[in-house]
N, C-alpha and C positions, 0 to 999 in steps of 0.2 A: 321499243314501244312506246310508246304515248300513253301515260298513265292516265284513265277514263277523266279524272275531273279534269286534267288540262283538256280535252276532249271538248268537255262539256262547256269550258271556261269560251272556248275559240268559238264552240258556235255560239252562245250567248252574244255575244260580240257580232260576231259577222249578222244574226239576226236582226240586232237591232239599227247595227251600219244601215242594214240593207231596206230596214221597213222608217225607218226613225228618218235616215240620212241625220241624224245628230249634229248640233252646232253646238258652241257653247252656248252663244245668245237665247238659243230656246231653253236653256235653264233658266233663266234669272228671275223667276215666282219658285224658282224650287224648292220641295220641303221634301221631309220623310215623316210620313204620320204613322199610326196605328190604334186600332180600339180599347176601350178601357173604362172600367167605372173612375177611376183617377185619374185624370189627362196631367202629365206634366208637360212642362215647354223646354225646348232646348233652344242655344243659341253657340254657333257653332261658326268658326271664318273658314267656310270651305272654300272661300278664295281669296285672294291676297289683295283684292283693292277693285277701284271701281276704274272705267274709263273715266277720263278725263272729258269734263262740259265745260271748253270754257266761256260762251255764251249761252247763260243760262236765261232763260226772258218769262219761263212758266215753270210750276212746279212739275218734274216728272222723276221717274225712278230710274238711274243711271243703271250702266248693266254692268255687272260683275264681269271680271278678269282674272286671268292666270288659275287654275286650280293650285287649292292646296292640300296637296296630297297628306299633311299635319294634322290639320283642321277635318280632314274627311273621317280620318283614321277615328278620331277623337269622338265623333256625331256617332263612328261604330262603334266606339266604348260604351256609349249610351245605351245604346239600343240592347246589344248585347247584355247591359247592368239589370235593362228592364226587363230584359225575357227569363233573366236569370234570377231576381227578383219575385217574378210571375211563379216561378217555380219552386219557390222555397213553402218553406212548414210558412213563413209567416204571412202571405198574404193567402194560402191555399187552405190555410184551415180557416177564414175566416169567409173566402168563396169571393172575392173580389182579386181583381187586378187592376194594372196599371196602364194606360196608353202613353201616348208620346206625342208630341207635335213638332218638331224640330226645324229650324229656320236657319238661313245663310246672313250672320253679320258683314260676310264679304270685306271685311275687318274695317269696315268705315260707319263712324257712331252715326250720322244720318240713317244708312239703312239696319242699323240696327233699331235704332228707334221707330223707322216703321216697319218691323217687321214685329218688334213686339207689340205695336199696337194693335191688332186682332184678338192679340191675348188680355187687350183689357176691355174689347168689345165680347169676349167669348169668341170669337171667330176661330176659325178654323183656318187650315192653312192648304196643305196641299190636298187634293180628293177631301175634303170634308167639307162638312156642311154646318151651316149656322145653329139647327139643333144641336150638333154635340156638346156635352158638356166642359164648361168652363175649365181655364188651367186654372188647377192649385199652388202648383211652385216651377220654378224655372230655374234650369241649368244653365248655367252659362255666365256670362264671355270671359273669353281667355285673355283678353287684352284689359288694364283696367280703367284705360279712358275709355271703352267702351261700357265695362260693369257701370261704373259711378252715374253716364251716362242714364243706363237704364235702370236702373237702381232707382233713382229719382221717379222715374215715370212707376214704376211698382213700385215705389211707398205710397200712392195714392192708394192703396188698394191693399195696402200690406200682404199683396203677394209674395211668398218668400223666396226669395232669389239663390243660389246657390251655387261659387263660382270655385274652378275646379284650377285657376290658373293668377286669378287678379290677386297682387301682391302691393296693391298701393295702401301708404298708414293711411290715409284718410277714412280707409273702408272699414277701419278699427272701429271709429265713430258713432257710436248708436246713438247721438242725438240728430245725425243726419242721415243716418243709412239705418233707422232700426228693422228693415224684412231681408239685411244684406248676409250673408253667413259663407264661409269659403272652408274648404279642406285641406288650405296650406296656412303654412304661416304667413304674417306679417311683414313686410320688408323689412322691418326697421330689425327682425333676427336676421335676416340676410344678410343687411350692411353692419350686424354686431361679430356676427360670422366671419363676415370678409373680411371686417377692420383685424379680428383678434388673431386670424392667416397671416396677415401681413406683420402682426407685432413677431408672432411667434419665431417667424420667417426674418425679420429685422428691416423689412422694405419700407424703410420710410419715403421716400420720392420716388409716388407716382402720379399716372393719369388717369383720368375717369375720361370715358366714351359714352354718351346715353342720349334717350331720344328727346325730344321738346313734345311731351304729354305727361297727361299724371304719373303715369308708373314712371319715366323716366325724373323728372325734375322729383318727383316724393323720392327716388331712391337715391338721388344722386343729393340732393339737403340733408336725407339720416347718414348717410354714407361721409360726405364731409367733419358733420357734426361728430360723430361720432371719430376719427380720422383725428379728427385736432386735437382731441381731449386724450389721444393715445400717441401722441407727438409724430401721427404721422401727415404730411404736409403734400398737400396736390399740387403739382405743379401747372398742370392746366386741365380747362374742363371744355371739352370738345362737344357740343351739342345738335344732333340731328334733325331731321324734320319725323315728325313722328309719320307723317304719311310716304309713302314709297315714291307717289306718282307724283308728290311737291315738285316745282318749278326749278326749285332751289336743292333740291337732292343730293344732284350731282357736285355742283359748289360747295354745298358744307361739307361731302364726304372729300372733295379735294383739298378744302382748306384742312379737316381732319388730319389728313394722310403727309400733308405740309407739314403740320408743326408737329407729330409723332417724328417727321425725320429730323427736324430739329431740335430735339429734347434728346439727343441719341443718350444720352445719360439715366435716364427713364425707363429702366428694364422691366417693369412691370405695367401693365394698364389695369386698369377694371372695366368693365364694359356692361352698360344694362342694356346696348343696342339690338335689334331686332337679328334673326338670322341674316336675313336676304344683306340688309345694310353691313355687317360684318362680313360677307362675302366680299361685297362692291370694295369696301374698307379695303381689304386684302391684295385684291388686287388693282389698286392704287397704289397702294405701300411698294408689291410687287417693278406696278411700271416706274414706278422713281428711283428703284436700285435699293429703295432702303432694307437693310439688314433685317428682317423680320424674327430668322432664327433665332434673334441675341434673346429674344425679349419673353418675360410670362404674361397671357393673356388670363384673366382672374375674370369667368365667364360667370354671369347671373343667369338664373334659371329659365330668361328668357330664351338663352340659344347654348345653356350649357352641353343639352345632349344633341343640337343638328348641327350634321357632318357637313348639309348642302353648305357651309359659311366656306369648305374647302374649295367649294369650287372645282379648278381643274388642279388644284394645285396639291402635293402632298403635306401630312403633317410637318415635316421637318423645316419644311417652306415658310409656316409663319410660327415656328415657334413652339414654347410648349402652354399647353391649353390646363389651367383648373378650372374647375367646371362647380358652382353649388345646384345640385337638384334636390327636386322633393325625396323625399321617401318613395320607394316601389313593391309594389306587391308582386302576387305570381301572374305572370303573362299567360301559362298556360293553356287557360281556359279560356282564353279571348285569342289565344293563336288557332286551338281545334277552332273556333268559330268565324274566323278568316278563313280556313283550307274549309272550311264545308260553305261558303256563300255559292258557291255556285252553284251548289244543287238544291238552294231554295230561291225558286224563279218569282215565288209568289210577291219575294221580299220587295223583286226590282219594280213590279208593279206600280207600291206605295211608297218608294225612294227613288226621286228623280235623280240623286245626289249621285246614284250607285248608278246608274244612267247613263250619266255623266262621266263619270270614272270609265266607264266600257265602253263609251264614245270616245273617247280621246286618242286623238292622231297617234299615227307612231312616231316614234324620237328618240332613237334608239342612243342617241346620248346623250340624255337627261335619265339617270336612273329611276329617277320617281313619276318616270311613265312608261305608258305600256309600250311594248316591243312585240315582233312578233314571235321573238321567240323568247319571250319572259310570261311567266306564268302570275296572272293577275293577284293573289294570294301572294307571294311573295314579297310583290309591290308594298304590299300594305301590311307586312311584316316588318318589312325592312322600315318604314317609316309608322312604325308603332312601337311607344315609348315606357317601358314598365311606370316611371312616377306618372304621368300623365295619368293612363287609363285606367291607373290605382284612383286618383284624388274623384274621376268621374264614378267610378264604380263605388265610392266612397258616401258620393253624394244623392245616388239611387238609391243605396242601402239604407241611409239617413231617412230618406221621404219614404221610402217603402217600410220602416219601420213605425215612424211619427204618426202615417196613414194608416198601421194597423194598429195601434192605440188610438184611435181617431175609432177608426170602426167597428171598434170592439163595444164600443159602447154607444152607437148607433146603428142606425140603417145606411147603409152609402152607395148602397144603390140606386137612393132616389134621389134625383137630380134636386139637385139645392142645400140640401140635408147636410152640407158641408162645404165652409168658407175657409177661403185661403188662411186669413187670421187666425181658425184654429188650427191648420198646418204648421201657421209661424210658431205661434205655443209650443205644440207640442215638438216641432222640432229642436226646442230650446231646451229642452225639458229631457228631452229621448237621450237613449243609452243604446248604441246599436252597435252591432257585432262583423265585422266582416275577416274574412279568415282567420277567424278564433281569436280576434282580439278585440277587447271592447274598445269604442270611441264618442268622444261626446263637444259639443262644441263647449269654446271658454262664452266667458263672460262680452267677450269682446265679437264674440259671433266668430272664432276661431276655430280651427283644429293644428294646433302648431305640436308638430314631431319629428320637428330638427332637419336636418340636409345631413345629404349623403355629398361628399368629397370627394370628386372624380377627377382622373386626371387623362387627360387623352393618350391613346400610347398607339403608334403604327407597327404591325407585325405583317413582315413579310406582304408589305402591301394594304394589308386591311384596317382599317381605322374600327378601334374599339373605342367608344366614348361613356362606356359604363365601368371604366374600372373602378372602382370606390376605394380610393388609398385611405380616409377616413369620417367619421362619424363627427355630426358637429349637434352637442347637447345643448339645448337654450336655455334652461334650468341654471345649469352654474359654465354655460358659457364658456365649453372647453370640448376640445376636440379627440374624440378615441383613435387611433390611428389603426387602421385593418393591416396596414406595413408599415415599418419603421415611422418612416415619415415620408412627408410629400417632397417626390425625388426631384425636386427644382431650389433646393436648399441652397446650390454654390450657386445661385444667381445674388447680385449683390446691385441693387435700385435703390441706391442713397442720393441727395444730392453732395454732401461732404463727408471723408472717410469719419472713423469713430476718434472724437480725443482719445488718445491715450490714456492712462495712468499719469502724470507730472502736467497735466494743460486744461484749459479751461475754457468752454465754446463761448466764442466772439461775435455775438450776431450783429453784422449790420443794420442800423434804423432802414424800415421798410422793408426788409429782407424776411423770406421765411426763414421761421424759426430752424428748420432742418438744414440750413443753408449756413453755414456757422465758417470761424478760422479758429484755427488752435491755437492757443498760444501757451508758452510756456509759463507754468507757475512760480514767481517771485519766491527769490534765498528768503527761507524760514516759513515758506508756503507750500502747502502740495495739496495734492486728488488721488484716492486713491480707486477711483472707479472712473470705469468710460463714461465719456460724455456729460461730467459736469461740467454744470453752468458758472461755479466760480470754485476757486481753491479757499481750503481750509489754512487758518492760522498752527503754526506748531505754536506748543507752549515755550515760548524763547526761556525761561528761566531754567530750563529743563533739557528742551529739542534745540535741533536747528535742522535748516536742509538747504539742499543746494538749487539752485535756478534749475526749476523742472523733475523734483523730484515727486514721487507717489507716494512717501512717507517720511516721517520724522523721524531722525538719530538720537538718540540720548546723548544729550551732552557727555565726552569721557571725563569724569570726576580728576581732575588736577586741584591739590593743595600742595603746599609746604611739607611734602611727609620726613618721615622720621628717615628714610633711607637717604633722602637726596644729600649730596657729598657736603653742599652751603649749608645744612640743617646743620648736617653730624657738626662740621667748623664750631659755628655760631653757638649749638647747645655745648659743644665743649669748654666755648672761652665763657659761655654763661655760668657750667658747671665751677670752672677756675676760678672764675669771681665772688662765688656764694665760699668756695673754700679759702679764698684769701678775705673775705670777710670775716670769716668765723676763728681765722687765727687773731686778725688783727684783734676783733675785738676776743679774746681769750688776751691776746698782747696785752690789749689795753686795761682788761679789769686785773692783770697782776698786778700793773705800776699802775694802778688809779691815783696812787697819792705821791705821785711824781713828776716836777713843775710842768714838765713837756703834755705830760696826757691831761694835765690841769688845766695848760694855757690850751688843747686843742678841744678844751670846751667839757671836760668834765666829762658829766652824766650823757651829755648831748650828744657827744662823740658816740654812745652805744646804741644813742635812739637814732643816729644817723647812717649806723652801721645796720640796724634792724631794719632799717627802712631800704637801705641798697639787698638788704637782702630778698626783699621785696618784690622790688624792682627787679633782678635779676630771676627773679620765678614768675614775673611775669612776663617776661621772654622765653618761656618756655610754652608759653600757653599760645604764641603763635606756629607753631609747630604740629602738624598731623593734624587729622580729620578734624574741620570746625562741625562743634557740638552746641547745642544753645547754652550748655553752662561754661566750657571754655568763650564763647565768643562773651558773656557774662563777665568772668573772671579777666580776665588779661588788661582791655584799657581801664578796668576799674582799679586794678589791683596795682597796673602802672603809675595810674593817677595819682591814687592814693599817696602811692610809698614814695615818690618822686617831688610830690608836691612838699610831706613830710621831709624826708632830706634837705629839699631847698629852704622849706622853714625855720629849721636850725641851722642850716649857714645863714642866715640873716641875723637871727641872733648870733649866731657869733661875730658876723658882720659888722653890726650893731654895738657889741662888746669891746671891740676894738675900735671905734670911732670914739666912743665914750674914753675908752682908756687912754687916747695918744693923741685924739686928733679932736679934742673941740676946747674950747674959747673956757676956763676954766670957770666965769660968770657963768655958764649956761648950764654947767657939771652939776649941780643940785636938781635943778629940774630933770635932765637928762634922767639923771640914776633914778629917781621918781616916778620916771616912767619905765624905766628899764625893768619889765616885767616878762622876762622868758618864758613860762609855761604859758603865759595869758598871750602871746603873741604867735605862737605857735598852736594853737587853738582857733586862734581867728583867723589866721592862715587857714586851715587844716578846714573850718568851717563854710567855706564860701567857696571848695574846690569842684562843687560840681552844682547846678540848676536845673539837668535835666532827670530825665528818669535814667535806668540802666540801660544800656544801649543792648540790644537784643539780641540783632546780627552782626556779622563777621562783615558787614562792608559799612561797621562804623554805626550803621545806625543813621542817626542827623551828625552829616558833614559840621555843620553848627555849634551843636556840642561838643564835638570832636576838638574842632579847634577853637572856642572858648577853654576848654581844657589847657592847652597847648596857651593857648597867652597867657593864660592866669602864672603858670608856673615861670613861663618866660619873665614877666612883669615881675616876678620873686626875683626871677636871676638878676633883671638889669639893677633892682633893688641893692642886692647883695654887693653884685657887682662894683655900682655906684661907691656905697659904704665901704667897700674893702678897697677899692683904689684912694680915697683919703688916706688910709693906712699904709701906704707903701710902704713908707720912713721906718716901717719897725726895723728891732735889731735883724741883722743878716739872716743869724743863724735862726732866730722863731719868728720869720716874718708870717705869720698868716696869712697877713692880707693878701701879699703876693700870690699866696697860691688860692686862698679865694677867688684872688682877680682870675688869675689862669684857666680854673676849672670853669666858671661861668660862662666866661670866654668861648672854652671850647664847646662849654651843651647849647650857647645860642647861636654859634658856627655850624654846628651837626646840625640844629634842629629847622636853622634856617637855609641849610642846604636839604634839608628833608621834602618838607613843603611840595616845593616843586618835582622834585623825584618823586613824591606818592603824587600827586598832581598825574604828571604824565604815565606812569607804570603801571600794567595792568596784567595779569595772570598770576599764575600761582607763585611769584616770587615777589610780591605786593608786600604781606608779613615779612618778609626777610630785611625789606627796606626798613620798615619799622624798629624789626628788632635790634638791626645791626646799631639805630641811633642809640636807640634804649644801650646795647652792650657800651657805645663811646662814652654814654653821658656817664653811667655807670664808673665805668673804669676810669673817665676824668677823674670824676670826685675822687676816687679812690689812691689812685696816683698823687695825684693832689696834695688832699688834704691828708693820710694815713701811712703814704709809703715812706716821707720826710720824717715824717715821727718814730717812725718803725725803725729809720735805720739810726736816728741819733738813740732812742731805747738802746737797741742790742749794740749797736757797734760805736758808741758816743758816748758810755757811761759818766763819764766825767761833765759832759752838758748836763746831763741830768740831775741837776743837783740846784738848789736854790741859790747858795753862794755865786754858782757860775751862771746863772741866769740872771742874780743881780749883777752882776760885775762887770758883763756883756750888755748891758743896758745904760750901765754907768758910762760904759767905755763910747757907746755911740753916742750920748747926749757929750760927750766933752770935744768929740768931732764935729760936730751939727754947730758949737757953738762959739761966737769968739768974747763976749761980752760976760766978764767973769760976773757983773752983779747979776744978769739975768742967770745965767748956770745955777746959779742956786734957788734961784725962784722956780725952773724949768724943770730940776732934778725933783724938788721937793712935790711940785705935777706931778711927773711921769710915775714917781711914786707911789704914789697915791694910783695912779691908772696901773701900774702892777699887777699893785692888793688886787684890783678888780680883774684884771687880768687872765692873773694866776688863781684868781677864786681866793684869794686869803682876805 
C-alpha cells in the first residue's frame, strides 16, 4: 500500500493541474514570500535561462525557460533556514522574526537586475504590498556574473548581499563591492588547490575549458598564472559562451571537442564550465569517437556535484572526475523538511515556484522531472547538495545573528528603525554559530573553509559524486587525504617525458616550457635530478664523467708507485749509483795525494761526487704519492746538485785548457782569471730566478725550462773547453772524458724534452728520472771509473815520474822540429804542474 505522504503528493498535484491548468509561462513573475519583522531577499536560478527574443523593439520581460531543479532546491534551503532561525533562541528571545522575498534570476543578468529593482524600491514580490517592510539583506546569487551586476546595484544603498556560490576573485575587492559578502572562498584558493593537486600528481600538460563570463575569465586567469609559476603548462584554453541560449554555443562546443580530440596527449582537463555545457561537450566527444575514458576531468565547484553532466552516459564513458566542492554540512534536517513539504499546504499558496514544480509535465526519461511513479520529495532529495545547502544556511544564520545583535539594542518592530547599512556593519563584526561551530567573515568578506576533493565513483550503476578523497587546507596550501591518495595517480599527462638524471631539458624557442628535448650531458658534466635545465660541471682536477652521466666519479689516483716494477728498477739503479759514488769518494779520499786523484780535480772531485749523491737522491723523490714537500724538493735538489756538478766540471775544463791548449802569451792573463771556487759560486748563484715549484706539474714550465737550459749552457761550455784539450796524453786524457760525458748529457736531455712534452700519465716522472740517472751514470762512468781503474789496477801509472814520463813521450811524438820541442816541453811542463795541482 502506498504511504499516506505519497497519496497527499498526488492529490495536491492533481488538484493544481485541474484548477490552474498550470504552464511554465504562467510563472514568469513567480516568487516565494513570507512575512516577518526583518525581510531577507533571495535571488536563485529557478530556471536555466530565458527564451530568445531575436527582434526586440521595446523593453519587455523575457519569459524564463527550463525549470532548474538545483536552483529550486537552493531556494527551499533558504526557506527552511529562515524557518529554523525563527524557531531558534537567537530570535525568539527578542520576539522578532525573519521574512523573505525570493525572486528568480532565470540565470540571466537582465532578469536578475529587474528582479532586484523592486528590492531597491522596498516593493514586494509575489503576493506582497507596498506597505511590506523593506529588504534588509539579499542572499544570492549563484552565478558570479549575476552577483557582480546585482552587487553594483545594491551598493547604492549599502544593502548587504551574501552569496552562497559566487567565487569570482573580483568580488573580494571591498573598494568596488563594499556590501558584498559570501560564505564560500574566492576562486584564487580553488585554483591554488587545483594547481597543488596537479603538482602533487605530476600533471604538467593540461587543458582548460571555461565560460565567457566573469566567473570563467577570472578563474582562468588565476589558474594560468598559478600554474605557470608551478611549472604547469596549459596546452589549450577553450572558452564557451556564458549563455546556454547563445547562437554560438553549439559551434563553440564543437570547437572545444575537436581541440580535445586533437590534443590526445593532454590527459588532464580542468573545467570551470557549467554542468549543461559539460553534458553537451561529453556528448559531442562521444559522437566524434574520442577516447573519453583515458582522461581525468578536474571539476570546479560549478559542476563537481552535478551528475546531470553524464546524460545517458555512464562514468566509465567519460573517464575520471576529480571535483572541488565546498565544505558540507548536515543535510538531515533539510531532508526531513523536504519529506514534509506535501503536508504544508499553506506554503504552496505563497510559493509559486513550488506550484510550478508540482505542475511539471510527466517526462520519465529525465530523472529531474516528476513522473507518475516518483515521489516529489525524492526528486528534491536527489537534487539537494550538502555543500550548497550548508552555504545557504550559513548566510541565513549570519543575517539572523546580525539582526539579533541590532535588535538587542533597539526596537526592530517599528518600521524604518533598522537600515540596511546597519545590518551590513553587524554582519562584518558578527560571529555566528551553525551546527556547533563558529564562523566569521574575513576582511575581504569571505568565509574560507577550504575544499573537499571528491572522486566520482560508479558502484553497480549508481554514481556517487560525494566520495571525499581529500580535504584542502588553504592556510598552508596542502591536502589531507581521507584515503591513501586520489586514485587517478597512474594517469600521465605531460608534453614531454621527464629527462632522467644524466640529461637536461632543451626547450625550443617559442615552445611551452613543458615541451622539450632531453639531451645527454657532455663529458665531465652531469645531472643528478630529473628535468634539470642544465648540467653541472665536474671538478675536473679530481673528478670525471662520461657522456650522459648522473654523477661524477672520483679519478683513480695514479702515480709512479713504489710497487711499480719500473720504479723498482730505477730506484735500484739510483741506490746502486749512490753506493758507487760513496765507494769512489772513499777511494779518492784514501788516494788524495796521488797524481791521478789530483789530476781528476783534487777537492773538486769530492764536490762532484757529493753533487752526484744529491742528484741520485733527487731521483727517489719522483716515485710515490706526490706530496707538497716532495714536489718542492725533487726539482730543486736535482737542479742544485747537477748545476754544482757541471760547474765543477767546467772548472776542470778551464783548467785543462789553461794547462795545455793556450798560447803562452795569454797564459799569465788567464792564470790570474782562473779562480775555481769563484767560478763555481757564480754558476750556482744564477741557477734559479723564480720561486720554488709548489706542484708536481712542475709549476711554471718556463722556470723548469730555464733551469734545463742553464745547465745545458754550462755543459756546452764544458764541452767546448774540453774539446780543445782532446790531445792530452792518452792515459790521462781528462778532456776526452769530459767531452763524452757532456755530449751524453746533452743528447739525453735533448731526447727528454720532446718525450716529456708528449708523455702523460703516471710514467711522466719516470721519464725525467731516467734522464737524471743517465746523466749521473754518464759523469760517474766517464770521470771516475777510469781513475778508479788506474788507482786499483795500474798502480805503476799512479806516480809522478810515470805521469811526467808519459807526458814527455806524448810531446815528442807530436813535434818534428827539435828547436820547438824544447820550447813546448817547457810550456807543457808548466801546464802539467797546473793540471796536477803541483
